[in-house]
C-alpha positions in Angstrom: 174.0 183.6 79.2 173.9 185.9 76.2 171.8 186.8 73.1 173.4 187.4 69.7 171.6 189.5 67.1 173.0 188.4 63.7 172.7 190.9 60.8 173.3 189.2 57.5 175.5 190.5 54.6 173.8 192.9 52.2 171.2 194.1 54.9 170.7 197.8 54.0 167.5 198.4 56.0 167.9 200.1 59.4 164.4 199.0 60.2 165.5 195.3 60.1 168.3 196.1 62.6 165.9 197.9 65.0 163.3 195.2 64.8 165.8 192.5 65.8 167.1 194.8 68.6 163.5 195.1 69.9 163.0 191.4 69.8 166.3 190.8 71.7 165.3 193.4 74.3 162.2 191.2 75.0 164.4 188.2 75.4 166.7 190.2 77.7 163.7 191.3 79.8 162.6 187.7 80.3 166.0 186.1 80.8 168.4 188.8 82.0 170.9 187.8 79.3 173.3 190.3 77.8 172.9 191.3 74.2 175.6 191.4 71.5 175.2 192.2 67.8 177.2 190.7 65.0 177.2 192.6 61.7 178.7 190.7 58.7 179.5 191.8 55.2 181.6 193.9 52.9 180.3 197.2 54.4 179.9 196.0 58.0 182.6 198.0 59.7 181.5 201.3 58.1 178.3 201.6 60.2 179.1 199.4 63.2 179.8 202.3 65.5 176.7 204.1 64.3 174.5 201.0 65.2 176.2 200.7 68.6 175.4 204.4 69.4 171.8 204.1 68.1 171.0 200.9 70.0 173.2 201.0 73.0 174.3 197.4 72.1 177.8 196.2 71.8 178.5 195.5 68.1 181.1 193.2 66.6 181.6 193.6 62.9 183.1 190.9 60.7 184.2 192.3 57.3 184.2 190.1 54.2 186.6 191.7 51.8 185.6 189.8 48.8 181.9 190.5 48.1 181.6 187.2 46.2 182.2 185.4 49.5 179.4 187.3 51.3 177.0 184.3 51.2 174.7 182.6 53.6 177.2 179.8 53.8 180.0 182.2 54.9 177.5 183.9 57.3 176.8 180.6 58.9 180.4 179.7 59.3 181.2 183.1 60.9 178.3 182.8 63.4 179.4 179.3 64.3 182.9 180.7 65.0 181.6 183.5 67.1 179.1 181.3 69.0 181.9 178.9 69.9 183.4 181.7 72.1 180.2 183.5 73.3 178.1 180.3 73.9 174.8 182.2 73.4 171.5 180.9 74.6 169.7 182.6 71.6 170.8 183.7 68.2 168.3 186.1 66.6 168.1 186.4 62.8 165.7 188.1 60.4 163.1 186.0 58.6 164.6 186.7 55.2 166.0 184.4 52.5 169.4 184.6 54.1 168.1 184.2 57.5 166.2 181.1 56.5 169.2 179.7 54.7 171.4 180.3 57.8 169.2 179.4 60.8 168.7 175.6 60.2 172.4 175.0 59.3 173.6 177.1 62.2 171.3 175.2 64.7 172.7 171.9 63.4 176.3 173.0 63.9 175.5 174.2 67.4 173.4 171.1 68.2 170.6 173.5 69.1 166.9 174.2 68.3 165.7 176.2 65.3 162.4 178.2 65.3 161.5 180.2 62.3 158.9 183.0 61.7 158.7 184.0 65.4 156.0 186.7 66.1 155.8 186.7 69.9 158.0 185.8 72.8 156.6 185.2 76.3 157.5 183.8 79.7 156.3 180.2 80.3 156.2 178.0 83.4 159.1 175.9 82.1 161.1 178.4 80.0 160.5 181.0 77.3 157.9 180.3 74.6 158.1 181.4 71.0 154.9 181.9 69.0 154.7 181.3 65.2 152.0 180.5 62.7 151.4 177.1 61.2 149.1 175.6 58.5 149.3 178.7 56.3 148.4 181.0 59.1 145.2 179.3 60.2 146.8 178.3 63.6 149.4 179.5 65.9 151.7 177.4 68.0 153.8 178.1 71.1 157.1 176.3 71.2 159.5 175.9 74.2 163.0 174.8 73.1 164.6 172.1 75.3 168.2 172.8 74.1 170.9 175.0 75.6 170.9 177.3 72.6 168.2 178.2 70.1 168.4 179.9 66.7 165.3 181.9 65.7 164.2 184.0 62.8 161.9 186.9 63.5 159.0 187.7 61.3 159.2 191.1 59.6 156.9 193.6 61.3 156.5 191.5 64.5 158.4 194.1 66.5 158.4 197.9 66.1 161.3 199.1 64.0 161.9 202.2 66.1 165.2 203.5 67.3 165.9 202.7 70.9 166.5 205.4 73.4 169.9 204.1 74.5 171.2 205.7 77.7 174.8 205.1 76.5 176.4 203.9 73.3 177.5 200.4 72.9 181.1 199.5 72.0 182.3 198.6 68.6 184.9 196.0 67.7 186.1 194.4 64.5 186.8 190.7 64.3 188.4 188.7 61.5 187.1 185.3 60.6 188.5 183.3 57.7 185.9 181.7 55.4 187.8 179.4 53.1 186.7 176.6 50.8 183.2 178.0 50.3 180.9 176.1 47.9 178.9 179.1 46.9 179.5 182.6 45.8 177.5 185.9 45.7 176.7 187.1 42.2 175.0 190.3 43.1 171.6 191.8 43.7 169.4 192.6 40.7 167.2 195.5 41.5 163.6 195.7 40.4 163.4 198.2 37.6 159.6 198.6 37.6 158.0 201.6 39.3 156.5 200.8 42.7 155.8 204.4 43.8 152.1 204.0 43.2 151.9 201.4 46.1 153.7 203.8 48.4 151.6 206.8 47.5 148.1 205.1 47.3 145.6 205.7 50.0 143.7 202.5 49.0 145.2 199.2 47.9 143.0 196.4 46.5 144.9 193.1 46.6 144.3 190.0 44.6 145.0 186.6 46.1 145.0 182.9 45.1 141.2 182.8 45.7 141.0 184.3 42.2 140.9 181.2 40.0 140.6 182.8 36.6 142.8 185.6 35.2 139.7 187.3 33.8 138.4 187.9 37.3 141.3 190.3 37.9 139.1 192.8 36.1 136.8 192.8 39.1 139.8 193.8 41.3 140.6 196.7 38.9 137.0 197.8 38.8 136.8 197.8 42.6 140.0 199.8 42.9 138.5 202.3 40.3 135.8 203.2 42.9 138.4 205.0 45.1 140.6 208.0 44.4 144.4 207.4 44.8 144.1 203.7 44.6 146.2 200.9 43.1 146.0 197.1 42.5 148.5 194.7 44.1 148.6 191.0 44.8 150.0 188.2 46.9 152.9 186.1 45.8 150.9 183.3 44.1 149.2 185.8 41.8 152.6 187.5 40.9 154.2 184.1 40.4 151.5 183.3 37.8 152.5 186.6 36.1 149.0 187.8 36.4 150.5 190.9 38.1 154.1 192.1 37.8 156.3 191.3 40.8 156.6 195.0 41.5 153.0 194.7 42.7 153.7 191.9 45.2 153.0 192.7 48.8 154.6 190.8 51.6 158.0 189.9 53.0 159.5 189.2 49.6 157.6 192.1 48.0 156.5 195.6 49.2 155.7 196.6 52.8 152.7 199.0 52.5 150.8 201.4 54.8 147.7 202.5 53.0 144.6 204.0 54.7 142.5 201.1 53.4 143.7 197.7 52.3 141.1 195.4 50.7 142.3 191.7 50.5 140.4 189.8 47.9 140.7 186.0 48.1 143.9 186.2 50.2 144.4 183.4 52.8 146.7 185.5 54.9 150.0 183.7 55.1 152.4 185.2 57.6 154.7 186.5 54.8 151.8 188.5 53.4 150.5 189.8 56.7 154.0 191.1 57.6 153.7 193.4 54.6 150.4 195.0 55.6 150.7 195.4 59.4 151.0 199.2 59.0 147.7 199.5 57.0 145.2 201.7 58.9 142.1 199.6 58.0 142.1 196.0 56.6 139.0 194.6 54.9 139.0 190.9 53.9 136.8 189.3 51.3 137.0 185.6 51.6 134.6 182.7 51.5 136.7 180.8 54.2 135.9 182.2 57.6 138.8 180.3 59.1 141.3 182.0 56.8 144.2 183.7 58.7 143.4 187.0 57.0 140.2 187.1 59.0 142.2 187.3 62.2 144.2 190.2 61.0 141.3 192.1 59.3 139.2 194.9 60.9 136.3 193.9 58.7 135.6 190.4 57.3 133.2 189.7 54.5 132.5 186.0 54.2 131.5 185.6 50.6 132.9 184.5 47.3 134.6 187.5 45.8 133.1 187.0 42.3 129.6 187.3 44.0 130.3 190.1 46.4 132.5 192.5 44.4 129.9 192.9 41.5 127.2 193.5 44.0 129.3 196.1 45.8 130.1 197.9 42.5 126.5 197.8 41.4 125.3 199.2 44.8 127.9 201.9 44.8 127.1 203.0 41.2 123.3 202.9 42.0 123.7 205.1 45.0 125.9 207.5 43.0 123.2 207.8 40.4 
C-alpha cells in the first residue's frame, strides 16, 4: 500500500508541495502506507533532491524535455504509467486547474474513485473518509471510497504549508516516460502585469461579492474601505469576471491568497475557492443577508443584513462619532 504525491508541471510554489506532503502524512498516519512523490515537468530534476531533503520523502522526477508537451494530458499519462508499477491506494494532487484536469481522467484510467476539493481526512469505521464542500459551500459531505485506489485533489490552504522536520533525507531518482501522440500542447503562462502589491501590503481588505447586483453599489465598498488606513478593495471571481474589478484584485484559489489583519466580505457566499484565499486573515467579518451562506461558517463576525442597508448605516455612524 502506498501514497503518491503528484506535483504537476509548472508548479513553482514550494507551499503547494508542503501542503500536499502534510496531507499525505495524514493519510500515512491513518493507513500506515508509504509515501512517494512524483515531480513532473521541464525543470523537475533540478529541485528533486532539494524536495527530498526538505520533506524526507522519496522523490521521483520525470523530466519533459519539450515544454510544449508539459500538459495535463501528458501529466495524466505519466502518472498512469507510474501507478501501473506502484499500485498506489491514493494519489494526491493539488486542487488547481491542472489537478482538476488530471484527477478525473486518471481515476478513469485506474478504474478508481475521484474526490476533488478535499479539506479534511479522518478515520471512519469502514475506511478513511474525505470531507469536501458541496452546494457552493453551504454543506459539507464525508465520502468513503469503495475502490482499491482513489485520486484526490486537496483544497489550497486545507493543510499547513510548513516545511517538515525530516529526520533523514528522502532519495531522488529520475524516471523517463515517453509521452507520444499528445492531442494538446502547452503554449506558455501569461503573467498578470497589473500591480497586486496593495493586496499584500494592506492591513484591511474590503471584498465585493456577487451579492452586489448593481455596479454602482461598488462605490459603497470603496467608501467602506476608505474608513480604514492601509486598506484596499478586492473581490470574488464573479465580480472580476464581470470586469467590475480587475482580475488582479481577485481573491481565491485562482486569484490572490491574502493575510490581512481584517477582511470584510460584502455579499460573498463563501465558495471553497474563495475561502482558501482568506484562511490566513486574522479577523473575518461577513456582511450577508443569507445566514446560511458558507462565509458565515468561516467568519469571526457575521452581520445578517443587506449590504446596501448596513454599509451606509455603518459609514454614517462612524462619521457621526468622528464628528
